[in-house]
N, C-alpha and C positions, 0 to 999 in steps of 0.2 A: 504493500500500500504506500509506504513512504517513498519520497523521491530517491531513485537509485543511481541515475546518471551522474558520474563524477563532476562533470561540468555544471550540471544543475545544482548539485549539493554545494559546490564552490560558490556559485552565483548567489545562492540563498544566504550562505554565510557572509559573503561580501555585502549584500543588501542590508543584512542585519547590522553589520559593523558600521556601515555608513549612517544608518538610522541612529545608532547609539552615539555617533560623533555629533549628530545634530542635537540630541538630547543633552549631551555633555556641555555643549556650548551655551545651553540655557540653564546651567547649574545655578540655582538661586543663591546658594551659600557663597560660592566664589564671586558671583556678580556683585553682591553686597560688599564683600571684602575689597573689591576694586574701587569702590566709590565713597566709602565711609572711613574716616580717620579720626583719631583723637590726638590732639597736639596741646601739650601743656595744660591738660585737664579740660580742654575745650573740644567741642565736636566740629569737624570740618566735613563738608559734603561736596563731592564733585557734581557739577551740574551737567557735565557732558563727559562720557567715558573716554572720548577721543582727545580731550583737552584737560591737562592737569591745571591749567591757568584759571579755568572757570570754576570758582568754588563759592560755596555759601558758608559763612561762619557767623556766629552770633554769641554774645556772652549770655547764653541761655542759662537760667538758674535751675531749670528742670527740663527733662525730656520725657514726654509721654509716648510710650511705644505701643502702637496698635498695628496688628498684622492681620490680613484676611486674604483667603485664596488658597489654592492647592499647594502653593510654595510657602505658606505662612510660617511653618515651623523652621524651615531651613533659613529663611530670611531673618526671622526673629533671633535665632541662635547666633548667626553672624553678627547681627546688630548689638546684641547684649554683650557679646565678647569684646566689642570695640568701644561702646559708650562707657565712659568713666562711671564707676558704681555710684559716686556721690551725685551724679546728674539724674540717674534713673528715678522717675517719680513713681513710687510704689511698684507693684508687679506690672509687667507688660501684659497685653492681652493678644493672643493669637487664635484666630478662628480658621479651622481648616476642615476638609472632608474627612470622614471617619478613617479611611484607609491611610491617610497621611499624618495621623496624630502621633507625635513623639514627645517625649519629655524635653522641656527647655528650661534651663535654670533661670530663675527670677521672672518667669513668664507663665501666666495662667493659660494653658492650652485647652481650647474648647472644640470638640468635634461636632460637626453639623452635616446636614445632608446636601448632596449635589447629584444631579442637576436640579432636582425639585427641592425647594426649601422645606424645613421642618421646624417644630417648636424650639428645638435646641438652638437652631440658628437665630430664631427670633429673640430668644433670651440673650444670646451672645451679642446680637446687634444692639439691644437695649443697654447692655452693660457697656459696650463701646461708646454708645451715644452719651451715656451718663459720664463716663470718664472724660471724653473729649470736651463736653460742655463745661467741665470744671477747670479746664486749662486757662491759665492767666496770661496777661500781657507779659512779655519778657521770657515766656516759656516756649518750648518747641513741641509740637505734636508731630512725631515722626511716623508716617503712615506707610506701611509696606503692603503694596498692592500686587496681587497676582491673579491669574485666570481663575474663574469660578467664584470670584468675590461677590458677584451679583446674587447668586443663589445662597451663598453661605451666611450673609448678613441681611436677611430680609427684614425690613422695618416698615411695614405698610402704614399708610396714613390711617388716622384713627377710625375713619368711617368704613374701612375695608378689613375683613378678617384675613388671616394668613391663608386659610383654605380657599378663599375667593381669589387671592393673588396667585396661589398655586394653580388653581383651575384655569386662570387667565393665561399663565405661562404655558401650561399644558396645551391649551387650545392653539396658541401661537406656534409652538414647536410642531404640533401635528399637521398644521396647514402649510408648513414649509416657509414660515416667515424667516427673514434674514436676521442675523444677530443684531444688526443696527435697528431693525424694526422692533425687535423684542426689547432692546434697551430703551428705545424711545418710550415705549409703554411703561416699562418698569420705573423709569425716572419720574413719571407723572403719577405713580401710585405709591411712591416711597418717600420716607423722611430723610434718608441718607444719600441716595443716588442723585445723579444730576446736580452735583455741587452742594448737596445737603450737608455733607460732613464738614466741608469747609465753612459753611455758615455756622455750624455748631462750635467749631474751633475758634473762630474770631472772638476776641482780638489777639489770641495767641498766634505765634508764627506757625506755619505748617509747611512741611516738606514731604513729598511722596517719592518713594523709590518704587519704580513700576516695572514689573516683568510682564510684557505685553503678550496677550493671547489673541490680539486683534490684528488683522492684516492692515498694513499701512500705519499701525501704531497711533491711531486717533485716541488721544488720552480720554476724550469724553465717552468713548465706547468701552474702554477697559474697566471691567467690574462696574459698568454703567456710570463711570466718571464721578465718583463721590467727592473728589477734591478739585474738580475743574468746572468751568462754566458750561451751561447746557444751551445749545442753539435751538433745540427742538421745543415744540409747544404742545399744549393740550390738543389743539386742532390736529397737529401731526399725529398724535397718538390715536385719536378717533379715526383718522384717515387710514391707519394701518389695518384696523378691523374692517372698515368699509371696503378697502381694496381687496381684502381676502374674502369678502362676503360673509363675515362671521359676527358682525356687530350685534345681531339679534340673539347670538348664543352667549354673549357676555353677561355676567351677573348684573342685576339691577343696581347694586351699590357701586360697582365699578363704573357702569355707564353714567350714573348720577354724578359721581365725583369728577369724571372727565368732562361732562357737560357743564358742571358748575365752574370748572377751571376755564373752559373755553369762553364762558360768559364773563370771566374776570372776577368771579365771586370768591375764588381761591387764588392765593398768590402763585405766580409762575415760579418755576425753578430759577435759581440765580443765573443771570446772563453775563456775557463778556462785559467787562468794565465795572461790574458790581464791586462795591467796596469790600465785600467779604474775601475777595481774592487778592487784596492789597499785599498781604504778607505770605502768599503761597508760592511755592515753586516745586519743580519735579526733576527727576533724573530717570531716563529710560535705561534700564540695566540689562534687559534681555528681550529678544523678539524673534518672530518667525524668520525675518530677513537675516538676522545674525546666525540662526541655526541652519538656514538654507546654504549660506556661504560656507559653513563648517562641513556640510555634506559634500559640497563641490570639492573642497580641499581633500576630504577623506577619500573620495572616489579617485581623484588624481593620484593620491598617495598609493592607492591599490593598483595603479597602472591603467585606469580607464581614461578614455577621452571623455571628459565631463562637460556636459552642456546644461545650461539652465533651460528647462522646458517652459516653466511658468512660475514666476515669483508670487503670483496672486491668483492661485487656482480657486475659482468659485464656480457657482452654477450647479445645475442638477447632476448628481453623480453619474447616472447612466449616459447622459450626453457627453460629459467630460471623458469618461472611460472610452467611449466610442471614438471621440476625436483623437485621443492619445494613441489608441491602437492603430488608427488609420495613419497617423503621423509616423509611428514606428514602422509600419508596413512600407510606407513611402521610402523611408531611409534604407530599410533592408533591401527593398527591390532595386534601389539605386546602386547598392553594393557597399558593404562596410568591410574594411580590412583591419579594423582594430576594435577591441572591446569598447563598447559605448555605454556611458551612464547618462541618462536623462533625469534631471532632478526638478522637483517642484515643491512649493509650500503653499498652504492656503487653507480654506475651509469651505468645503462643498456643502450642498444641501440635499436632503432626501425628503421627498413628499411621501408620507406613509400611506400605503393603500392596503397592505396586507396585515397579517396578525403574527408574523414571525418575530424572531429576535435578531438583533444586529446593531450596527452603527454605521455612520457614513463611510468609515474607512474599510470596514468589512464588505460593505455593499460595493464600494469602489473596486476592491480587489476581485470580487466575484464578477462584477460587470465587465472588468477589464479582461478576465480570463475568457468569458463568453464572447466578447467582441474580438479578441485575438484569435479564437478558434474560427469564428464566423468569417473573418477577413483573411484567414490562412496566414497568420503571422509566422513566417519560417524562422528557423534558427533556434538556438537555445536562448531563452530569456527568463528573467525573474522580475516580478513586479511587487513592490511593497507599498502599502498605504497604511500609515499609522498615526495615532494621536500621541503627541509628545508627552501627554500626562499618563500614558499607559492604560487609559480607560476609554473605550470606544462605545458610545451609547450606553444603554443599561446592561452591559455585559462585563465579563472579567478579562476580555481580550483587549489589546491595544489597537488591533486592526487585522489585516490579512497580508499574507506573503504567498503569492501564487506563482506558478511556472507553466511551461508549455504542456505539462502532463496533468495539471490540476483537474481539468474537466474529465479526463479519463478516470482519474481516481474517484471523482464524485459518482460517475456512472457505475463504476464497479461497486460502490457502496450503496447502489440503488437510490441515488439522489438525482433528481432532475434539476440541473442548474438553473434553467430558465424559469421553472415553476418556483424554485426557491427565491429567485430574484423578485418575481412578481409578488411573492408573499412577504417580502422584506425579511426573509429568513436566511440571510447570509451566514449567520453564526453556525447554524446546523450544517449548511453545505460545507463551509470551510473546516468545521470540526471533523467532519467525515472524511475530508481529503487531506487531513493533517496540515492545513494551511492557516490555522489561526496564529496570529502574532501575539505572543504572550511575554510581556516585559514586567508585569506587576506595576503597581503605582510608582511613578518615577519621582514624584515630589516637585515636578515643574509642569508648566503648561504654556506652550507658545504655538497653539493651533496644531495643524497636521503637516506631515512631511510625506512626499511620495518619491519613490526611487524605481526607475526602470533600467535594468541592466540587460544589454543585448550582446550575444556572441553568435554570429552567423555559424551555421553548421560547418561550413568550409573552413572556419577559423578556429585554431586550437586556443583554448582558454589560457589566459596569462598565468594562472597559478598551477 
């Protein structure tokens, strides 16, 4: 059942090691260590990782440490190792998903649910809000933000219950809404998102160290932008539901709150130029782009001719898998005399129609294997699609790693690949063909990475 061809085995091993290089580049602990320093009992923060000259320093009397996201523990650990003990205001707070909970000295670590929020997250969010609102002028609120932050600190406005907010997010996920559309809605149902946290921290200084899980690194989209201005409006949020044709399926309380906001009866989220941002700044410490560059380098180091296929891979999974398979066929048909690596990063979308299990990366791997067979992709190839957090959808896999024999292995296991894809059951199909990508939780999250390695049959593999 498992892949036996030596070239294939070698390709799969290479794909995995290139993927791991991408994850290593987003190591949150090392990233914090690169930009946070203590000098003479004071804290110094680099504003730009590429320039040691751009720094933020202050004679802060206290530092309030607040971390949330999948990388919260690693980021908090690095920070508390650097911040002089006399500056730390009480225990820090770190909120992360249950799988990533670890003990951190001088930090209260709270586990919460992701991707759908739970009561533990709500309680953690209220605790963070309380701590931040007590920060004084001359003190620093150091916020460590990583992917998953939106779901991990849900703090709905008073008129909406957590269950209503969860149902709203669920509805948006199921209809294929983009992350930006989901964030727009979340910001207008929340007390912390869309600049709400910065509003609470004022008049204290605030600095955020941000590990980006959003393509293009728009700070207002990462964890729904709790520390930065929000350009979106209540009207935009309502439009998201209307454009998907699901406004009538939203709870009455959510609809009422958004309509009141649109009428100007509830204050908008803080906008650019608002005074609450007077003392706020940010450092981007990791991103999908940084990780994609690391995969390019890793592929070259393994002897591949490495090319960037797409640095911003978005769109419906099946369409993107089809396009990529056709592009690969075009290259192979032209003739390749060297092992080739095509690399991408991004965040694709799946519109759920079936009842199976899987995630966008598993679906991408399955869809690519099907498209590759349909278009007769010749040569030895291996294709990996994985979430850098090690969790793809509501499953224990990070994604999928398929090769030219994957479809055959599924058929031998009595799985119909096309039927599995139609039922959004990529997990079952890939498990049966031994093509699940299993890394465990990685402690970081910078969206997804894709790797296609091609060796034409006529060409002997490099290793």
